[in-house]
C-alpha positions in Angstrom: 19.7 116.3 -19.6 22.8 116.3 -18.5 24.0 114.1 -16.8 27.0 115.2 -13.9 29.3 112.4 -11.8 31.8 114.2 -9.4 34.5 111.6 -7.7 35.0 111.5 -3.8 38.4 113.6 -4.8 36.3 116.4 -6.1 34.3 116.8 -3.0 36.5 116.1 -0.3 36.3 118.7 2.0 34.4 121.5 1.8 36.2 124.2 -0.3 35.6 121.3 -2.5 31.7 121.3 -2.5 32.4 124.9 -2.5 33.8 125.1 -6.0 31.6 121.6 -7.0 29.4 124.4 -6.8 31.5 126.8 -9.1 31.7 124.6 -11.5 27.9 124.5 -11.7 27.4 128.0 -12.2 30.6 128.0 -14.7 29.1 125.6 -16.9 25.5 125.8 -16.0 23.2 123.2 -14.2 19.7 123.9 -15.7 17.9 120.5 -16.9 20.9 118.9 -14.5 21.5 115.2 -12.5 24.0 114.7 -10.9 25.9 112.4 -9.7 28.4 112.1 -6.2 31.2 110.0 -4.0 31.1 109.8 -1.2 34.0 112.0 0.1 37.3 111.7 -0.1 38.4 108.2 1.2 35.6 107.8 2.6 34.5 104.5 1.4 38.4 103.6 2.4 37.2 104.1 6.4 34.0 103.3 5.5 35.5 99.4 5.3 37.2 99.8 8.2 34.7 99.9 10.3 33.1 96.8 8.3 36.1 94.9 9.2 35.8 96.1 12.8 32.5 95.2 13.5 33.7 91.7 12.3 37.6 91.2 13.6 37.9 94.2 16.2 34.4 95.2 17.4 36.8 96.9 20.8 37.7 99.6 17.9 33.8 100.0 16.0 32.9 102.5 17.9 35.9 104.6 17.4 36.6 104.1 14.2 32.5 104.9 13.7 33.2 108.0 14.9 36.3 109.5 12.9 34.1 109.2 10.1 31.5 111.4 11.3 33.9 113.4 13.2 36.0 114.4 9.7 32.6 114.9 7.8 31.4 116.9 11.1 34.4 119.2 10.6 32.9 120.0 7.0 29.6 120.7 7.9 31.0 123.4 10.2 33.2 125.2 7.5 30.2 125.1 4.7 27.3 126.5 7.2 27.3 128.9 10.3 24.7 127.8 12.0 25.0 124.2 13.7 21.0 124.5 14.6 20.3 123.7 10.3 18.8 121.5 9.6 21.2 119.5 7.8 23.2 118.3 11.2 20.1 116.4 12.1 20.5 115.1 8.9 23.5 113.6 9.1 23.2 112.5 12.6 20.4 110.2 11.9 22.6 109.0 9.1 25.0 107.1 11.7 22.2 106.2 14.2 21.2 104.2 11.0 24.2 102.5 10.5 24.6 102.0 15.1 21.0 100.6 14.7 22.3 98.3 12.1 25.4 96.6 13.1 23.7 96.7 16.6 20.7 94.8 15.3 22.6 93.1 12.2 21.9 88.5 11.9 24.1 87.9 9.0 26.7 86.7 9.3 27.4 87.6 5.2 30.0 89.7 4.9 29.3 91.2 1.9 25.7 91.1 2.9 27.0 93.6 5.9 29.2 95.8 2.9 26.7 96.7 0.9 24.4 97.7 3.4 26.9 100.1 5.6 29.1 101.0 2.9 26.8 103.0 1.4 26.1 105.8 3.8 29.4 107.1 2.4 27.5 108.2 -0.9 24.4 109.5 1.7 25.8 111.3 3.5 28.2 113.4 0.7 25.5 114.3 -1.2 22.8 115.6 2.1 25.3 117.1 2.9 25.9 119.0 -0.9 22.5 119.3 -1.1 21.1 121.1 1.9 24.6 123.5 1.0 23.3 123.9 -3.0 19.4 125.0 -1.2 21.8 127.1 0.9 23.5 129.6 -1.5 20.2 130.0 -4.3 21.0 126.4 -6.5 17.5 124.4 -5.3 17.9 121.6 -5.7 16.5 117.6 -5.6 18.2 115.0 -3.5 17.0 111.7 -5.1 17.9 108.5 -2.8 19.3 106.1 -5.6 18.3 103.1 -4.3 14.6 103.7 -4.7 15.3 103.5 -8.9 18.0 102.0 -9.4 17.2 97.8 -9.1 19.5 94.7 -8.8 20.2 91.3 -8.3 21.6 89.9 -4.9 24.9 89.7 -6.3 26.7 91.7 -2.7 29.2 93.9 -3.5 29.2 93.9 -7.9 25.1 94.0 -8.7 23.7 93.5 -11.9 21.3 95.8 -12.8 17.9 95.5 -13.5 17.1 97.5 -16.4 13.4 97.3 -17.0 12.6 98.2 -13.7 15.5 101.0 -13.2 14.1 102.5 -16.0 10.6 102.4 -15.0 11.4 103.9 -12.1 13.9 106.9 -13.2 11.3 107.5 -16.2 8.6 107.7 -13.1 10.4 109.5 -10.4 12.6 111.5 -12.2 12.2 115.2 -13.4 14.2 116.4 -16.2 13.9 120.5 -15.9 14.9 120.4 -12.5 18.1 120.2 -10.3 18.5 116.9 -9.2 21.4 115.3 -6.3 22.3 111.2 -5.5 24.3 109.5 -5.6 26.3 106.7 -7.3 27.1 103.2 -6.4 24.1 102.7 -4.3 21.3 99.8 -5.7 18.3 97.2 -3.7 17.2 94.1 -4.6 13.6 93.3 -4.9 13.7 92.7 -0.6 14.7 96.8 -0.5 18.8 95.9 0.8 21.6 97.6 -0.7 23.6 96.9 -3.3 27.1 98.2 -4.9 27.9 98.3 -8.4 31.7 97.6 -8.6 34.2 100.0 -6.8 34.3 102.5 -9.0 30.4 102.3 -9.9 29.5 105.2 -10.0 30.3 106.5 -13.6 29.1 103.3 -14.1 25.6 104.9 -11.6 25.7 107.9 -14.3 25.5 106.3 -17.5 22.7 104.0 -16.0 20.9 107.4 -15.3 21.9 108.8 -18.8 20.5 106.2 -20.6 16.8 106.2 -18.8 16.5 109.1 -19.4 18.3 109.9 -22.9 20.2 112.1 -21.0 22.1 114.6 -24.0 26.1 114.0 -22.9 27.8 112.6 -19.0 29.7 114.9 -18.2 32.7 112.9 -15.2 34.5 115.3 -13.4 38.2 114.2 -12.4 41.3 115.9 -11.0 43.0 115.4 -13.7 41.9 117.4 -17.7 40.8 115.1 -19.0 41.3 110.8 -20.2 45.0 111.1 -19.9 47.9 107.9 -22.1 48.9 107.3 -19.5 48.0 107.5 -14.9 51.0 110.2 -13.9 51.4 108.9 -10.7 53.6 106.1 -12.3 54.4 107.5 -15.7 56.0 110.0 -16.9 55.0 113.0 -19.4 52.2 111.9 -19.7 49.6 113.2 -22.1 45.4 114.1 -22.8 43.9 112.6 -25.2 41.5 115.2 -26.6 39.1 112.2 -28.3 38.4 108.3 -28.2 35.5 106.7 -30.1 33.7 104.0 -27.6 35.5 101.2 -29.2 39.3 102.5 -28.0 37.9 103.3 -24.3 36.2 100.3 -24.4 39.7 98.9 -25.2 41.5 101.0 -22.9 39.0 100.4 -20.0 39.3 96.9 -20.1 42.8 96.2 -19.7 42.5 99.0 -17.0 42.5 102.3 -17.0 41.3 103.6 -14.1 39.7 107.0 -15.9 36.6 105.4 -16.8 35.3 102.9 -15.5 34.8 99.5 -18.0 31.0 99.2 -17.1 30.3 102.9 -17.9 30.9 103.1 -21.9 28.2 99.9 -23.1 24.8 101.8 -22.2 26.2 105.1 -23.8 27.7 103.4 -27.3 24.1 101.9 -27.2 22.4 105.5 -27.4 25.4 106.9 -28.5 25.7 109.0 -25.7 29.1 111.7 -25.5 30.8 110.9 -22.7 33.2 113.9 -21.6 36.1 113.9 -19.5 36.7 117.2 -17.5 38.6 119.1 -14.6 37.0 120.3 -11.9 39.3 122.4 -11.7 39.6 124.2 -14.9 35.8 123.7 -15.5 35.4 125.8 -18.5 38.5 123.2 -20.7 38.1 120.7 -23.4 38.7 117.4 -21.4 38.1 114.5 -23.6 35.2 113.3 -25.2 34.2 110.1 -26.2 31.4 109.0 -29.0 31.0 107.2 -32.3 34.0 107.6 -34.3 35.8 109.1 -33.0 39.6 108.7 -33.7 42.7 108.9 -31.0 43.9 112.7 -30.7 46.7 111.6 -31.0 47.7 108.7 -31.5 50.2 107.1 -29.6 51.2 104.6 -26.6 48.9 104.0 -24.5 50.2 102.9 -21.0 47.8 101.0 -18.6 49.5 99.4 -14.8 46.9 96.9 -13.0 49.2 96.2 -9.7 48.3 93.8 -6.7 47.3 91.3 -8.6 48.3 86.9 -8.6 49.8 85.2 -11.4 49.2 81.2 -11.7 51.3 79.0 -13.5 49.7 75.3 -13.7 50.1 72.5 -15.5 49.1 69.0 -15.6 51.1 66.3 -13.0 51.5 63.4 -15.7 53.3 65.4 -18.8 49.6 65.6 -20.9 48.1 68.5 -23.2 46.0 71.4 -21.4 43.3 70.7 -23.2 39.6 71.5 -23.7 38.3 70.1 -20.5 40.6 71.1 -18.5 40.0 74.9 -19.2 36.5 75.0 -19.0 37.3 73.0 -15.7 40.2 76.0 -15.0 37.4 78.7 -15.8 34.4 77.0 -13.6 36.6 77.4 -10.9 38.0 81.3 -11.7 34.6 81.5 -12.1 32.6 79.5 -8.3 36.0 81.4 -6.4 34.6 84.6 -7.7 37.7 86.1 -9.1 38.7 88.6 -11.8 41.0 86.5 -14.8 42.9 89.8 -16.2 45.4 87.8 -18.3 46.1 84.5 -19.7 47.8 82.4 -21.3 48.6 78.8 -21.9 50.7 76.5 -23.9 50.2 72.6 -24.9 51.0 71.5 -21.1 50.9 74.3 -19.3 48.7 77.4 -18.3 48.6 81.0 -16.6 46.6 83.1 -15.4 47.0 86.3 -13.7 43.9 87.0 -11.4 42.5 89.9 -9.0 42.0 88.2 -5.3 39.4 90.5 -5.0 36.9 87.9 -2.6 40.1 86.7 -0.8 39.4 83.2 -1.8 42.7 82.7 -3.6 44.0 79.8 -0.8 40.6 78.0 -0.8 41.5 77.8 -5.0 45.0 77.1 -4.6 44.3 74.2 -3.1 41.0 73.2 -4.9 43.7 73.5 -8.5 46.3 71.8 -6.4 44.3 67.9 -6.5 45.3 68.1 -10.5 47.7 70.0 -11.4 51.3 71.2 -10.7 51.2 74.8 -9.7 53.0 77.4 -9.4 51.9 81.5 -8.0 53.4 84.8 -7.8 51.8 87.8 -5.4 51.7 91.1 -5.8 52.7 91.1 -9.1 51.7 93.9 -11.4 50.7 93.7 -15.5 51.5 96.4 -17.4 49.3 97.0 -21.4 50.4 99.1 -23.2 47.7 99.8 -27.0 49.3 100.8 -29.2 53.3 100.4 -28.7 56.3 100.1 -30.4 60.0 99.4 -29.9 60.9 102.8 -27.9 57.8 101.8 -25.6 58.1 98.0 -25.2 61.6 99.0 -23.9 61.3 101.3 -21.6 59.3 99.9 -20.3 60.9 96.6 -19.7 63.9 98.1 -19.2 64.9 96.6 -15.1 62.1 94.5 -15.0 62.2 90.6 -14.5 59.6 90.2 -16.3 57.2 87.0 -16.0 55.1 86.9 -18.4 55.0 88.4 -21.9 52.4 88.3 -24.5 52.1 90.7 -27.7 49.2 91.3 -30.4 49.4 93.7 -33.0 47.9 95.8 -30.9 48.6 95.0 -27.1 52.0 94.4 -25.6 51.4 92.9 -21.7 54.7 92.1 -20.0 53.8 90.8 -15.8 56.6 92.0 -13.5 57.1 91.1 -10.3 
């Protein structure tokens, strides 16, 4: 089988859905599983709905109606007959959301988030499946929650590989065109879980691993993997070949084209990953595989925004030693902080983190009981892999540098 993953940008409107069909026709769709994200900015819109459920219930209905209106416009553009079964299908999904809000008793934000956010994927794949069937691309719609089983870690669930392997092997017919959702799974109690933001790429890798796929193709609105995000860096270049190791390094430091968890299952079975443009599907794009050399060998730039830099020092000028570091990392784990960079000296310890679960105030309060603490919010972390002098000078120019770290292959700076 071949696995195709289409992100939200590729299916943001009716024209995007039609283009997805054209991509399938141009590159072939036999023995293919398609994984699709929510349409356009739907995930952001659904996050607003969830926020209103907790903080502004008077706006809940209107925010959900905005999401429904957007998808209804896509439906009206794609389907001539409003009696088509897809209209009832999508209406039922929106009714499920309302019913969940009406009956939910849990105050747990992360639980509610996972039960609601995935409707974006369920809706998008339902629309696309109906459309493909209508134009003669017969396919089977699969509910990924029945196939990928996870633990109970809402918003960043871990896969139960043995159970998932068994379910996918049993229920996915590799001789057909199949379509399912990215990002989602379910736990032992059949509550919906999510695999982390941007987890649809990871979903593709999970299916590829379990189905022994011949390849995974991620369809993007860029030509392939670039050496820099063109939104933030000028003159970005296409990387035509990357090894698994190089891609894992880039994703670890925050390169946004490939999800960090995507590569490990592919590497274990040496399944090639292709990153291609859905606007120019016949172009080569980028190939990620075993033993490939970085081509061309150029500096690779990565930017992480909205980071938090915490600088700690001991209250009595004693050394920051192993016990202190163990204590600090224990707190970072307890408060679910994602660590992007660390640096320590004899009496200080600095850590750059992402506050994904809004636990920063509680973390700082806990740290201040034992350390002197300075924190800098909304800082930027820049990374250059395979840097040279020109790349470093160009990046540092005009920036206020709070922290700098250099190794033979990596240069990082944190700036305001």
